[in-house]
mmCIF file of the N, C-alpha and C atoms, coordinates in Angstrom:
data_MODEL
# 
_entry.id   MODEL 
# 
loop_
_atom_site.group_PDB 
_atom_site.id 
_atom_site.type_symbol 
_atom_site.label_atom_id 
_atom_site.label_alt_id 
_atom_site.label_comp_id 
_atom_site.label_asym_id 
_atom_site.label_entity_id 
_atom_site.label_seq_id 
_atom_site.pdbx_PDB_ins_code 
_atom_site.Cartn_x 
_atom_site.Cartn_y 
_atom_site.Cartn_z 
_atom_site.occupancy 
_atom_site.B_iso_or_equiv 
_atom_site.pdbx_formal_charge 
_atom_site.auth_seq_id 
_atom_site.auth_comp_id 
_atom_site.auth_asym_id 
_atom_site.auth_atom_id 
_atom_site.pdbx_PDB_model_num 
ATOM 1   N N  . MET A 1 1  ? 0.827   -1.180 0.000  1.00 0.00 ? 1  MET A N  1 
ATOM 2   C CA . MET A 1 1  ? 0.000   0.000  0.000  1.00 0.00 ? 1  MET A CA 1 
ATOM 3   C C  . MET A 1 1  ? 0.876   1.249  0.000  1.00 0.00 ? 1  MET A C  1 
ATOM 4   N N  . LYS A 1 2  ? 0.549   2.189  -0.849 1.00 0.00 ? 2  LYS A N  1 
ATOM 5   C CA . LYS A 1 2  ? 1.307   3.444  -0.935 1.00 0.00 ? 2  LYS A CA 1 
ATOM 6   C C  . LYS A 1 2  ? 1.038   4.313  0.288  1.00 0.00 ? 2  LYS A C  1 
ATOM 7   N N  . ARG A 1 3  ? 2.081   4.983  0.757  1.00 0.00 ? 3  ARG A N  1 
ATOM 8   C CA . ARG A 1 3  ? 1.957   5.927  1.872  1.00 0.00 ? 3  ARG A CA 1 
ATOM 9   C C  . ARG A 1 3  ? 1.817   7.330  1.284  1.00 0.00 ? 3  ARG A C  1 
ATOM 10  N N  . ILE A 1 4  ? 0.763   8.011  1.667  1.00 0.00 ? 4  ILE A N  1 
ATOM 11  C CA . ILE A 1 4  ? 0.440   9.322  1.116  1.00 0.00 ? 4  ILE A CA 1 
ATOM 12  C C  . ILE A 1 4  ? 0.634   10.387 2.186  1.00 0.00 ? 4  ILE A C  1 
ATOM 13  N N  . LEU A 1 5  ? 1.342   11.449 1.819  1.00 0.00 ? 5  LEU A N  1 
ATOM 14  C CA . LEU A 1 5  ? 1.560   12.580 2.711  1.00 0.00 ? 5  LEU A CA 1 
ATOM 15  C C  . LEU A 1 5  ? 0.821   13.779 2.131  1.00 0.00 ? 5  LEU A C  1 
ATOM 16  N N  . VAL A 1 6  ? -0.101  14.330 2.908  1.00 0.00 ? 6  VAL A N  1 
ATOM 17  C CA . VAL A 1 6  ? -0.823  15.536 2.502  1.00 0.00 ? 6  VAL A CA 1 
ATOM 18  C C  . VAL A 1 6  ? -0.193  16.718 3.231  1.00 0.00 ? 6  VAL A C  1 
ATOM 19  N N  . ILE A 1 7  ? 0.508   17.555 2.477  1.00 0.00 ? 7  ILE A N  1 
ATOM 20  C CA . ILE A 1 7  ? 1.086   18.782 3.013  1.00 0.00 ? 7  ILE A CA 1 
ATOM 21  C C  . ILE A 1 7  ? -0.020  19.831 2.922  1.00 0.00 ? 7  ILE A C  1 
ATOM 22  N N  . PHE A 1 8  ? -0.499  20.277 4.069  1.00 0.00 ? 8  PHE A N  1 
ATOM 23  C CA . PHE A 1 8  ? -1.671  21.139 4.126  1.00 0.00 ? 8  PHE A CA 1 
ATOM 24  C C  . PHE A 1 8  ? -1.319  22.504 4.701  1.00 0.00 ? 8  PHE A C  1 
ATOM 25  N N  . SER A 1 9  ? -1.891  23.550 4.102  1.00 0.00 ? 9  SER A N  1 
ATOM 26  C CA . SER A 1 9  ? -1.705  24.903 4.613  1.00 0.00 ? 9  SER A CA 1 
ATOM 27  C C  . SER A 1 9  ? -2.956  25.720 4.319  1.00 0.00 ? 9  SER A C  1 
ATOM 28  N N  . HIS A 1 10 ? -3.548  26.248 5.367  1.00 0.00 ? 10 HIS A N  1 
ATOM 29  C CA . HIS A 1 10 ? -4.690  27.150 5.215  1.00 0.00 ? 10 HIS A CA 1 
ATOM 30  C C  . HIS A 1 10 ? -4.735  28.051 6.436  1.00 0.00 ? 10 HIS A C  1 
ATOM 31  N N  . PRO A 1 11 ? -4.312  29.310 6.291  1.00 0.00 ? 11 PRO A N  1 
ATOM 32  C CA . PRO A 1 11 ? -4.260  30.209 7.441  1.00 0.00 ? 11 PRO A CA 1 
ATOM 33  C C  . PRO A 1 11 ? -5.624  30.621 7.992  1.00 0.00 ? 11 PRO A C  1 
ATOM 34  N N  . ALA A 1 12 ? -6.705  30.360 7.254  1.00 0.00 ? 12 ALA A N  1 
ATOM 35  C CA . ALA A 1 12 ? -8.051  30.726 7.720  1.00 0.00 ? 12 ALA A CA 1 
ATOM 36  C C  . ALA A 1 12 ? -8.999  29.547 7.533  1.00 0.00 ? 12 ALA A C  1 
ATOM 37  N N  . LEU A 1 13 ? -8.600  28.394 8.024  1.00 0.00 ? 13 LEU A N  1 
ATOM 38  C CA . LEU A 1 13 ? -9.382  27.170 7.829  1.00 0.00 ? 13 LEU A CA 1 
ATOM 39  C C  . LEU A 1 13 ? -10.794 27.291 8.393  1.00 0.00 ? 13 LEU A C  1 
ATOM 40  N N  . GLN A 1 14 ? -10.961 28.014 9.485  1.00 0.00 ? 14 GLN A N  1 
ATOM 41  C CA . GLN A 1 14 ? -12.275 28.138 10.100 1.00 0.00 ? 14 GLN A CA 1 
ATOM 42  C C  . GLN A 1 14 ? -13.306 28.756 9.152  1.00 0.00 ? 14 GLN A C  1 
ATOM 43  N N  . SER A 1 15 ? -12.869 29.529 8.173  1.00 0.00 ? 15 SER A N  1 
ATOM 44  C CA . SER A 1 15 ? -13.801 30.146 7.226  1.00 0.00 ? 15 SER A CA 1 
ATOM 45  C C  . SER A 1 15 ? -13.862 29.425 5.878  1.00 0.00 ? 15 SER A C  1 
ATOM 46  N N  . SER A 1 16 ? -13.192 28.314 5.770  1.00 0.00 ? 16 SER A N  1 
ATOM 47  C CA . SER A 1 16 ? -13.167 27.561 4.516  1.00 0.00 ? 16 SER A CA 1 
ATOM 48  C C  . SER A 1 16 ? -14.233 26.473 4.506  1.00 0.00 ? 16 SER A C  1 
ATOM 49  N N  . ARG A 1 17 ? -14.905 26.334 3.398  1.00 0.00 ? 17 ARG A N  1 
ATOM 50  C CA . ARG A 1 17 ? -15.859 25.231 3.252  1.00 0.00 ? 17 ARG A CA 1 
ATOM 51  C C  . ARG A 1 17 ? -15.214 24.083 2.475  1.00 0.00 ? 17 ARG A C  1 
ATOM 52  N N  . ALA A 1 18 ? -14.564 24.407 1.374  1.00 0.00 ? 18 ALA A N  1 
ATOM 53  C CA . ALA A 1 18 ? -14.004 23.372 0.501  1.00 0.00 ? 18 ALA A CA 1 
ATOM 54  C C  . ALA A 1 18 ? -12.883 22.591 1.185  1.00 0.00 ? 18 ALA A C  1 
ATOM 55  N N  . ASN A 1 19 ? -11.925 23.294 1.768  1.00 0.00 ? 19 ASN A N  1 
ATOM 56  C CA . ASN A 1 19 ? -10.792 22.604 2.396  1.00 0.00 ? 19 ASN A CA 1 
ATOM 57  C C  . ASN A 1 19 ? -11.215 21.805 3.614  1.00 0.00 ? 19 ASN A C  1 
ATOM 58  N N  . LYS A 1 20 ? -12.198 22.300 4.365  1.00 0.00 ? 20 LYS A N  1 
ATOM 59  C CA . LYS A 1 20 ? -12.716 21.530 5.501  1.00 0.00 ? 20 LYS A CA 1 
ATOM 60  C C  . LYS A 1 20 ? -13.297 20.205 5.027  1.00 0.00 ? 20 LYS A C  1 
ATOM 61  N N  . GLN A 1 21 ? -14.045 20.237 3.933  1.00 0.00 ? 21 GLN A N  1 
ATOM 62  C CA . GLN A 1 21 ? -14.642 19.020 3.391  1.00 0.00 ? 21 GLN A CA 1 
ATOM 63  C C  . GLN A 1 21 ? -13.570 18.048 2.892  1.00 0.00 ? 21 GLN A C  1 
ATOM 64  N N  . LEU A 1 22 ? -12.540 18.574 2.255  1.00 0.00 ? 22 LEU A N  1 
ATOM 65  C CA . LEU A 1 22 ? -11.449 17.716 1.781  1.00 0.00 ? 22 LEU A CA 1 
ATOM 66  C C  . LEU A 1 22 ? -10.734 17.044 2.951  1.00 0.00 ? 22 LEU A C  1 
ATOM 67  N N  . LEU A 1 23 ? -10.488 17.792 4.012  1.00 0.00 ? 23 LEU A N  1 
ATOM 68  C CA . LEU A 1 23 ? -9.852  17.216 5.204  1.00 0.00 ? 23 LEU A CA 1 
ATOM 69  C C  . LEU A 1 23 ? -10.747 16.159 5.838  1.00 0.00 ? 23 LEU A C  1 
ATOM 70  N N  . HIS A 1 24 ? -12.022 16.457 5.918  1.00 0.00 ? 24 HIS A N  1 
ATOM 71  C CA . HIS A 1 24 ? -12.976 15.509 6.497  1.00 0.00 ? 24 HIS A CA 1 
ATOM 72  C C  . HIS A 1 24 ? -13.000 14.199 5.693  1.00 0.00 ? 24 HIS A C  1 
ATOM 73  N N  . ALA A 1 25 ? -12.875 14.297 4.383  1.00 0.00 ? 25 ALA A N  1 
ATOM 74  C CA . ALA A 1 25 ? -12.933 13.124 3.511  1.00 0.00 ? 25 ALA A CA 1 
ATOM 75  C C  . ALA A 1 25 ? -11.755 12.164 3.729  1.00 0.00 ? 25 ALA A C  1 
ATOM 76  N N  . ILE A 1 26 ? -10.601 12.685 4.127  1.00 0.00 ? 26 ILE A N  1 
ATOM 77  C CA . ILE A 1 26 ? -9.431  11.809 4.314  1.00 0.00 ? 26 ILE A CA 1 
ATOM 78  C C  . ILE A 1 26 ? -9.208  11.430 5.775  1.00 0.00 ? 26 ILE A C  1 
ATOM 79  N N  . GLU A 1 27 ? -9.986  12.021 6.661  1.00 0.00 ? 27 GLU A N  1 
ATOM 80  C CA . GLU A 1 27 ? -9.833  11.776 8.099  1.00 0.00 ? 27 GLU A CA 1 
ATOM 81  C C  . GLU A 1 27 ? -9.950  10.285 8.414  1.00 0.00 ? 27 GLU A C  1 
ATOM 82  N N  . GLY A 1 28 ? -8.924  9.750  9.064  1.00 0.00 ? 28 GLY A N  1 
ATOM 83  C CA . GLY A 1 28 ? -8.951  8.362  9.504  1.00 0.00 ? 28 GLY A CA 1 
ATOM 84  C C  . GLY A 1 28 ? -8.633  7.326  8.440  1.00 0.00 ? 28 GLY A C  1 
ATOM 85  N N  . LEU A 1 29 ? -8.331  7.750  7.213  1.00 0.00 ? 29 LEU A N  1 
ATOM 86  C CA . LEU A 1 29 ? -8.009  6.776  6.171  1.00 0.00 ? 29 LEU A CA 1 
ATOM 87  C C  . LEU A 1 29 ? -6.614  6.203  6.398  1.00 0.00 ? 29 LEU A C  1 
ATOM 88  N N  . LYS A 1 30 ? -6.510  4.909  6.265  1.00 0.00 ? 30 LYS A N  1 
ATOM 89  C CA . LYS A 1 30 ? -5.232  4.217  6.461  1.00 0.00 ? 30 LYS A CA 1 
ATOM 90  C C  . LYS A 1 30 ? -4.250  4.602  5.358  1.00 0.00 ? 30 LYS A C  1 
ATOM 91  N N  . GLY A 1 31 ? -3.008  4.842  5.754  1.00 0.00 ? 31 GLY A N  1 
ATOM 92  C CA . GLY A 1 31 ? -1.945  5.137  4.797  1.00 0.00 ? 31 GLY A CA 1 
ATOM 93  C C  . GLY A 1 31 ? -1.814  6.604  4.445  1.00 0.00 ? 31 GLY A C  1 
ATOM 94  N N  . ILE A 1 32 ? -2.659  7.464  5.044  1.00 0.00 ? 32 ILE A N  1 
ATOM 95  C CA . ILE A 1 32 ? -2.597  8.896  4.745  1.00 0.00 ? 32 ILE A CA 1 
ATOM 96  C C  . ILE A 1 32 ? -2.145  9.655  5.986  1.00 0.00 ? 32 ILE A C  1 
ATOM 97  N N  . THR A 1 33 ? -1.114  10.474 5.810  1.00 0.00 ? 33 THR A N  1 
ATOM 98  C CA . THR A 1 33 ? -0.612  11.335 6.872  1.00 0.00 ? 33 THR A CA 1 
ATOM 99  C C  . THR A 1 33 ? -0.947  12.774 6.515  1.00 0.00 ? 33 THR A C  1 
ATOM 100 N N  . LEU A 1 34 ? -1.645  13.452 7.397  1.00 0.00 ? 34 LEU A N  1 
ATOM 101 C CA . LEU A 1 34 ? -1.946  14.870 7.205  1.00 0.00 ? 34 LEU A CA 1 
ATOM 102 C C  . LEU A 1 34 ? -0.907  15.684 7.954  1.00 0.00 ? 34 LEU A C  1 
ATOM 103 N N  . HIS A 1 35 ? -0.268  16.597 7.248  1.00 0.00 ? 35 HIS A N  1 
ATOM 104 C CA . HIS A 1 35 ? 0.795   17.421 7.840  1.00 0.00 ? 35 HIS A CA 1 
ATOM 105 C C  . HIS A 1 35 ? 0.409   18.893 7.657  1.00 0.00 ? 35 HIS A C  1 
ATOM 106 N N  . ASP A 1 36 ? -0.111  19.497 8.713  1.00 0.00 ? 36 ASP A N  1 
ATOM 107 C CA . ASP A 1 36 ? -0.605  20.873 8.683  1.00 0.00 ? 36 ASP A CA 1 
ATOM 108 C C  . ASP A 1 36 ? 0.541   21.830 9.006  1.00 0.00 ? 36 ASP A C  1 
ATOM 109 N N  . LEU A 1 37 ? 0.998   22.558 8.001  1.00 0.00 ? 37 LEU A N  1 
ATOM 110 C CA . LEU A 1 37 ? 2.135   23.460 8.187  1.00 0.00 ? 37 LEU A CA 1 
ATOM 111 C C  . LEU A 1 37 ? 1.817   24.626 9.119  1.00 0.00 ? 37 LEU A C  1 
ATOM 112 N N  . CYS A 1 38 ? 0.610   25.167 9.040  1.00 0.00 ? 38 CYS A N  1 
ATOM 113 C CA . CYS A 1 38 ? 0.240   26.296 9.915  1.00 0.00 ? 38 CYS A CA 1 
ATOM 114 C C  . CYS A 1 38 ? 0.223   25.876 11.377 1.00 0.00 ? 38 CYS A C  1 
ATOM 115 N N  . GLN A 1 39 ? -0.216  24.665 11.624 1.00 0.00 ? 39 GLN A N  1 
ATOM 116 C CA . GLN A 1 39 ? -0.257  24.149 12.994 1.00 0.00 ? 39 GLN A CA 1 
ATOM 117 C C  . GLN A 1 39 ? 1.145   23.796 13.479 1.00 0.00 ? 39 GLN A C  1 
ATOM 118 N N  . ARG A 1 40 ? 1.930   23.185 12.616 1.00 0.00 ? 40 ARG A N  1 
ATOM 119 C CA . ARG A 1 40 ? 3.264   22.720 12.981 1.00 0.00 ? 40 ARG A CA 1 
ATOM 120 C C  . ARG A 1 40 ? 4.264   23.866 13.150 1.00 0.00 ? 40 ARG A C  1 
ATOM 121 N N  . TYR A 1 41 ? 4.142   24.875 12.292 1.00 0.00 ? 41 TYR A N  1 
ATOM 122 C CA . TYR A 1 41 ? 5.106   25.980 12.292 1.00 0.00 ? 41 TYR A CA 1 
ATOM 123 C C  . TYR A 1 41 ? 4.400   27.337 12.382 1.00 0.00 ? 41 TYR A C  1 
ATOM 124 N N  . PRO A 1 42 ? 3.764   27.644 13.502 1.00 0.00 ? 42 PRO A N  1 
ATOM 125 C CA . PRO A 1 42 ? 3.081   28.936 13.620 1.00 0.00 ? 42 PRO A CA 1 
ATOM 126 C C  . PRO A 1 42 ? 4.034   30.130 13.544 1.00 0.00 ? 42 PRO A C  1 
ATOM 127 N N  . ASP A 1 43 ? 5.314   29.888 13.848 1.00 0.00 ? 43 ASP A N  1 
ATOM 128 C CA . ASP A 1 43 ? 6.323   30.946 13.785 1.00 0.00 ? 43 ASP A CA 1 
ATOM 129 C C  . ASP A 1 43 ? 7.029   30.998 12.425 1.00 0.00 ? 43 ASP A C  1 
ATOM 130 N N  . MET A 1 44 ? 6.672   30.087 11.522 1.00 0.00 ? 44 MET A N  1 
ATOM 131 C CA . MET A 1 44 ? 7.219   29.969 10.165 1.00 0.00 ? 44 MET A CA 1 
ATOM 132 C C  . MET A 1 44 ? 8.693   29.566 10.127 1.00 0.00 ? 44 MET A C  1 
ATOM 133 N N  . PHE A 1 45 ? 9.227   29.060 11.230 1.00 0.00 ? 45 PHE A N  1 
ATOM 134 C CA . PHE A 1 45 ? 10.594  28.544 11.236 1.00 0.00 ? 45 PHE A CA 1 
ATOM 135 C C  . PHE A 1 45 ? 10.535  27.053 10.948 1.00 0.00 ? 45 PHE A C  1 
ATOM 136 N N  . ILE A 1 46 ? 10.796  26.682 9.712  1.00 0.00 ? 46 ILE A N  1 
ATOM 137 C CA . ILE A 1 46 ? 10.610  25.314 9.229  1.00 0.00 ? 46 ILE A CA 1 
ATOM 138 C C  . ILE A 1 46 ? 11.857  24.476 9.495  1.00 0.00 ? 46 ILE A C  1 
ATOM 139 N N  . ASN A 1 47 ? 11.661  23.306 10.059 1.00 0.00 ? 47 ASN A N  1 
ATOM 140 C CA . ASN A 1 47 ? 12.742  22.365 10.309 1.00 0.00 ? 47 ASN A CA 1 
ATOM 141 C C  . ASN A 1 47 ? 12.973  21.576 9.013  1.00 0.00 ? 47 ASN A C  1 
ATOM 142 N N  . VAL A 1 48 ? 13.901  22.025 8.221  1.00 0.00 ? 48 VAL A N  1 
ATOM 143 C CA . VAL A 1 48 ? 14.120  21.489 6.874  1.00 0.00 ? 48 VAL A CA 1 
ATOM 144 C C  . VAL A 1 48 ? 14.497  20.012 6.910  1.00 0.00 ? 48 VAL A C  1 
ATOM 145 N N  . LYS A 1 49 ? 15.407  19.623 7.764  1.00 0.00 ? 49 LYS A N  1 
ATOM 146 C CA . LYS A 1 49 ? 15.844  18.219 7.826  1.00 0.00 ? 49 LYS A CA 1 
ATOM 147 C C  . LYS A 1 49 ? 14.682  17.301 8.199  1.00 0.00 ? 49 LYS A C  1 
ATOM 148 N N  . ARG A 1 50 ? 13.864  17.711 9.156  1.00 0.00 ? 50 ARG A N  1 
ATOM 149 C CA . ARG A 1 50 ? 12.715  16.907 9.558  1.00 0.00 ? 50 ARG A CA 1 
ATOM 150 C C  . ARG A 1 50 ? 11.720  16.776 8.409  1.00 0.00 ? 50 ARG A C  1 
ATOM 151 N N  . GLU A 1 51 ? 11.483  17.871 7.710  1.00 0.00 ? 51 GLU A N  1 
ATOM 152 C CA . GLU A 1 51 ? 10.542  17.856 6.594  1.00 0.00 ? 51 GLU A CA 1 
ATOM 153 C C  . GLU A 1 51 ? 11.043  16.973 5.446  1.00 0.00 ? 51 GLU A C  1 
ATOM 154 N N  . GLN A 1 52 ? 12.320  17.024 5.155  1.00 0.00 ? 52 GLN A N  1 
ATOM 155 C CA . GLN A 1 52 ? 12.880  16.176 4.107  1.00 0.00 ? 52 GLN A CA 1 
ATOM 156 C C  . GLN A 1 52 ? 12.800  14.705 4.495  1.00 0.00 ? 52 GLN A C  1 
ATOM 157 N N  . ALA A 1 53 ? 13.012  14.401 5.762  1.00 0.00 ? 53 ALA A N  1 
ATOM 158 C CA . ALA A 1 53 ? 12.878  13.023 6.240  1.00 0.00 ? 53 ALA A CA 1 
ATOM 159 C C  . ALA A 1 53 ? 11.428  12.556 6.113  1.00 0.00 ? 53 ALA A C  1 
ATOM 160 N N  . LEU A 1 54 ? 10.482  13.414 6.426  1.00 0.00 ? 54 LEU A N  1 
ATOM 161 C CA . LEU A 1 54 ? 9.071   13.085 6.302  1.00 0.00 ? 54 LEU A CA 1 
ATOM 162 C C  . LEU A 1 54 ? 8.710   12.779 4.841  1.00 0.00 ? 54 LEU A C  1 
ATOM 163 N N  . LEU A 1 55 ? 9.229   13.552 3.924  1.00 0.00 ? 55 LEU A N  1 
ATOM 164 C CA . LEU A 1 55 ? 9.001   13.283 2.499  1.00 0.00 ? 55 LEU A CA 1 
ATOM 165 C C  . LEU A 1 55 ? 9.530   11.903 2.100  1.00 0.00 ? 55 LEU A C  1 
ATOM 166 N N  . ALA A 1 56 ? 10.710  11.560 2.594  1.00 0.00 ? 56 ALA A N  1 
ATOM 167 C CA . ALA A 1 56 ? 11.336  10.281 2.239  1.00 0.00 ? 56 ALA A CA 1 
ATOM 168 C C  . ALA A 1 56 ? 10.557  9.087  2.770  1.00 0.00 ? 56 ALA A C  1 
ATOM 169 N N  . GLU A 1 57 ? 9.739   9.285  3.802  1.00 0.00 ? 57 GLU A N  1 
ATOM 170 C CA . GLU A 1 57 ? 8.952   8.203  4.396  1.00 0.00 ? 57 GLU A CA 1 
ATOM 171 C C  . GLU A 1 57 ? 7.664   7.910  3.619  1.00 0.00 ? 57 GLU A C  1 
ATOM 172 N N  . HIS A 1 58 ? 7.341   8.721  2.628  1.00 0.00 ? 58 HIS A N  1 
ATOM 173 C CA . HIS A 1 58 ? 6.086   8.579  1.907  1.00 0.00 ? 58 HIS A CA 1 
ATOM 174 C C  . HIS A 1 58 ? 6.324   8.364  0.410  1.00 0.00 ? 58 HIS A C  1 
ATOM 175 N N  . ASP A 1 59 ? 5.339   7.759  -0.237 1.00 0.00 ? 59 ASP A N  1 
ATOM 176 C CA . ASP A 1 59 ? 5.438   7.457  -1.665 1.00 0.00 ? 59 ASP A CA 1 
ATOM 177 C C  . ASP A 1 59 ? 4.782   8.518  -2.544 1.00 0.00 ? 59 ASP A C  1 
ATOM 178 N N  . ILE A 1 60 ? 3.721   9.123  -2.044 1.00 0.00 ? 60 ILE A N  1 
ATOM 179 C CA . ILE A 1 60 ? 2.951   10.117 -2.794 1.00 0.00 ? 60 ILE A CA 1 
ATOM 180 C C  . ILE A 1 60 ? 2.826   11.366 -1.936 1.00 0.00 ? 60 ILE A C  1 
ATOM 181 N N  . ILE A 1 61 ? 3.073   12.521 -2.555 1.00 0.00 ? 61 ILE A N  1 
ATOM 182 C CA . ILE A 1 61 ? 2.977   13.797 -1.851 1.00 0.00 ? 61 ILE A CA 1 
ATOM 183 C C  . ILE A 1 61 ? 1.857   14.612 -2.500 1.00 0.00 ? 61 ILE A C  1 
ATOM 184 N N  . VAL A 1 62 ? 0.931   15.106 -1.664 1.00 0.00 ? 62 VAL A N  1 
ATOM 185 C CA . VAL A 1 62 ? -0.180  15.931 -2.133 1.00 0.00 ? 62 VAL A CA 1 
ATOM 186 C C  . VAL A 1 62 ? -0.088  17.282 -1.448 1.00 0.00 ? 62 VAL A C  1 
ATOM 187 N N  . PHE A 1 63 ? -0.186  18.354 -2.216 1.00 0.00 ? 63 PHE A N  1 
ATOM 188 C CA . PHE A 1 63 ? -0.204  19.695 -1.656 1.00 0.00 ? 63 PHE A CA 1 
ATOM 189 C C  . PHE A 1 63 ? -1.651  20.191 -1.655 1.00 0.00 ? 63 PHE A C  1 
ATOM 190 N N  . GLN A 1 64 ? -2.162  20.510 -0.478 1.00 0.00 ? 64 GLN A N  1 
ATOM 191 C CA . GLN A 1 64 ? -3.533  21.012 -0.362 1.00 0.00 ? 64 GLN A CA 1 
ATOM 192 C C  . GLN A 1 64 ? -3.492  22.386 0.275  1.00 0.00 ? 64 GLN A C  1 
ATOM 193 N N  . HIS A 1 65 ? -4.023  23.366 -0.436 1.00 0.00 ? 65 HIS A N  1 
ATOM 194 C CA . HIS A 1 65 ? -4.048  24.741 0.059  1.00 0.00 ? 65 HIS A CA 1 
ATOM 195 C C  . HIS A 1 65 ? -5.027  25.561 -0.771 1.00 0.00 ? 65 HIS A C  1 
ATOM 196 N N  . PRO A 1 66 ? -5.469  26.695 -0.242 1.00 0.00 ? 66 PRO A N  1 
ATOM 197 C CA . PRO A 1 66 ? -6.295  27.590 -1.051 1.00 0.00 ? 66 PRO A CA 1 
ATOM 198 C C  . PRO A 1 66 ? -5.404  28.324 -2.048 1.00 0.00 ? 66 PRO A C  1 
ATOM 199 N N  . PHE A 1 67 ? -5.983  28.761 -3.134 1.00 0.00 ? 67 PHE A N  1 
ATOM 200 C CA . PHE A 1 67 ? -5.231  29.539 -4.118 1.00 0.00 ? 67 PHE A CA 1 
ATOM 201 C C  . PHE A 1 67 ? -5.338  31.021 -3.798 1.00 0.00 ? 67 PHE A C  1 
ATOM 202 N N  . TYR A 1 68 ? -4.188  31.670 -3.712 1.00 0.00 ? 68 TYR A N  1 
ATOM 203 C CA . TYR A 1 68 ? -4.112  33.109 -3.509 1.00 0.00 ? 68 TYR A CA 1 
ATOM 204 C C  . TYR A 1 68 ? -3.452  33.713 -4.733 1.00 0.00 ? 68 TYR A C  1 
ATOM 205 N N  . TRP A 1 69 ? -4.235  34.347 -5.563 1.00 0.00 ? 69 TRP A N  1 
ATOM 206 C CA . TRP A 1 69 ? -3.710  34.935 -6.790 1.00 0.00 ? 69 TRP A CA 1 
ATOM 207 C C  . TRP A 1 69 ? -2.856  33.929 -7.557 1.00 0.00 ? 69 TRP A C  1 
ATOM 208 N N  . TYR A 1 70 ? -3.400  32.747 -7.729 1.00 0.00 ? 70 TYR A N  1 
ATOM 209 C CA . TYR A 1 70 ? -2.756  31.652 -8.467 1.00 0.00 ? 70 TYR A CA 1 
ATOM 210 C C  . TYR A 1 70 ? -1.482  31.165 -7.790 1.00 0.00 ? 70 TYR A C  1 
ATOM 211 N N  . SER A 1 71 ? -1.417  31.328 -6.495 1.00 0.00 ? 71 SER A N  1 
ATOM 212 C CA . SER A 1 71 ? -0.266  30.870 -5.737 1.00 0.00 ? 71 SER A CA 1 
ATOM 213 C C  . SER A 1 71 ? -0.772  30.209 -4.457 1.00 0.00 ? 71 SER A C  1 
ATOM 214 N N  . CYS A 1 72 ? 0.114   30.023 -3.513 1.00 0.00 ? 72 CYS A N  1 
ATOM 215 C CA . CYS A 1 72 ? -0.230  29.351 -2.263 1.00 0.00 ? 72 CYS A CA 1 
ATOM 216 C C  . CYS A 1 72 ? 0.045   30.274 -1.081 1.00 0.00 ? 72 CYS A C  1 
ATOM 217 N N  . PRO A 1 73 ? -0.414  29.892 0.120  1.00 0.00 ? 73 PRO A N  1 
ATOM 218 C CA . PRO A 1 73 ? -0.117  30.698 1.310  1.00 0.00 ? 73 PRO A CA 1 
ATOM 219 C C  . PRO A 1 73 ? 1.393   30.819 1.546  1.00 0.00 ? 73 PRO A C  1 
ATOM 220 N N  . ALA A 1 74 ? 1.777   31.849 2.245  1.00 0.00 ? 74 ALA A N  1 
ATOM 221 C CA . ALA A 1 74 ? 3.197   32.157 2.460  1.00 0.00 ? 74 ALA A CA 1 
ATOM 222 C C  . ALA A 1 74 ? 3.971   30.998 3.077  1.00 0.00 ? 74 ALA A C  1 
ATOM 223 N N  . ILE A 1 75 ? 3.390   30.307 4.043  1.00 0.00 ? 75 ILE A N  1 
ATOM 224 C CA . ILE A 1 75 ? 4.122   29.220 4.694  1.00 0.00 ? 75 ILE A CA 1 
ATOM 225 C C  . ILE A 1 75 ? 4.363   28.057 3.733  1.00 0.00 ? 75 ILE A C  1 
ATOM 226 N N  . MET A 1 76 ? 3.421   27.820 2.836  1.00 0.00 ? 76 MET A N  1 
ATOM 227 C CA . MET A 1 76 ? 3.614   26.753 1.840  1.00 0.00 ? 76 MET A CA 1 
ATOM 228 C C  . MET A 1 76 ? 4.726   27.140 0.870  1.00 0.00 ? 76 MET A C  1 
ATOM 229 N N  . LYS A 1 77 ? 4.762   28.393 0.457  1.00 0.00 ? 77 LYS A N  1 
ATOM 230 C CA . LYS A 1 77 ? 5.818   28.864 -0.444 1.00 0.00 ? 77 LYS A CA 1 
ATOM 231 C C  . LYS A 1 77 ? 7.175   28.767 0.238  1.00 0.00 ? 77 LYS A C  1 
ATOM 232 N N  . GLU A 1 78 ? 7.233   29.178 1.502  1.00 0.00 ? 78 GLU A N  1 
ATOM 233 C CA . GLU A 1 78 ? 8.485   29.087 2.272  1.00 0.00 ? 78 GLU A CA 1 
ATOM 234 C C  . GLU A 1 78 ? 8.923   27.629 2.393  1.00 0.00 ? 78 GLU A C  1 
ATOM 235 N N  . TRP A 1 79 ? 7.970   26.744 2.672  1.00 0.00 ? 79 TRP A N  1 
ATOM 236 C CA . TRP A 1 79 ? 8.259   25.319 2.797  1.00 0.00 ? 79 TRP A CA 1 
ATOM 237 C C  . TRP A 1 79 ? 8.845   24.795 1.486  1.00 0.00 ? 79 TRP A C  1 
ATOM 238 N N  . MET A 1 80 ? 8.208   25.121 0.380  1.00 0.00 ? 80 MET A N  1 
ATOM 239 C CA . MET A 1 80 ? 8.692   24.662 -0.934 1.00 0.00 ? 80 MET A CA 1 
ATOM 240 C C  . MET A 1 80 ? 10.102  25.177 -1.221 1.00 0.00 ? 80 MET A C  1 
ATOM 241 N N  . ASP A 1 81 ? 10.339  26.472 -0.958 1.00 0.00 ? 81 ASP A N  1 
ATOM 242 C CA . ASP A 1 81 ? 11.649  27.057 -1.212 1.00 0.00 ? 81 ASP A CA 1 
ATOM 243 C C  . ASP A 1 81 ? 12.753  26.405 -0.397 1.00 0.00 ? 81 ASP A C  1 
ATOM 244 N N  . LEU A 1 82 ? 12.459  26.059 0.856  1.00 0.00 ? 82 LEU A N  1 
ATOM 245 C CA . LEU A 1 82 ? 13.489  25.511 1.737  1.00 0.00 ? 82 LEU A CA 1 
ATOM 246 C C  . LEU A 1 82 ? 13.630  23.994 1.636  1.00 0.00 ? 82 LEU A C  1 
ATOM 247 N N  . VAL A 1 83 ? 12.523  23.290 1.605  1.00 0.00 ? 83 VAL A N  1 
ATOM 248 C CA . VAL A 1 83 ? 12.553  21.828 1.706  1.00 0.00 ? 83 VAL A CA 1 
ATOM 249 C C  . VAL A 1 83 ? 12.831  21.155 0.358  1.00 0.00 ? 83 VAL A C  1 
ATOM 250 N N  . LEU A 1 84 ? 12.333  21.724 -0.708 1.00 0.00 ? 84 LEU A N  1 
ATOM 251 C CA . LEU A 1 84 ? 12.473  21.100 -2.036 1.00 0.00 ? 84 LEU A CA 1 
ATOM 252 C C  . LEU A 1 84 ? 13.684  21.631 -2.807 1.00 0.00 ? 84 LEU A C  1 
ATOM 253 N N  . GLU A 1 85 ? 14.775  21.838 -2.113 1.00 0.00 ? 85 GLU A N  1 
ATOM 254 C CA . GLU A 1 85 ? 15.976  22.350 -2.803 1.00 0.00 ? 85 GLU A CA 1 
ATOM 255 C C  . GLU A 1 85 ? 16.690  21.238 -3.544 1.00 0.00 ? 85 GLU A C  1 
# 
């Protein structure tokens, strides 16, 4: 069975309908790890080595976030810039 990592970022999840439903749909599914960047790094100081190790533990990586002017939230962009070097 493939291990799936969902890298999630939504700074205003309480006001989101679509992302809440997507999270609810994967809740409790075997083989899926939800990794909430806003919850994990509220100060935006990303532990690059830990994040790279987490990626290596999974087979499929999914990025879930709202679109902001055809881009992603700041923490997701920071994560991509640092972790995916």
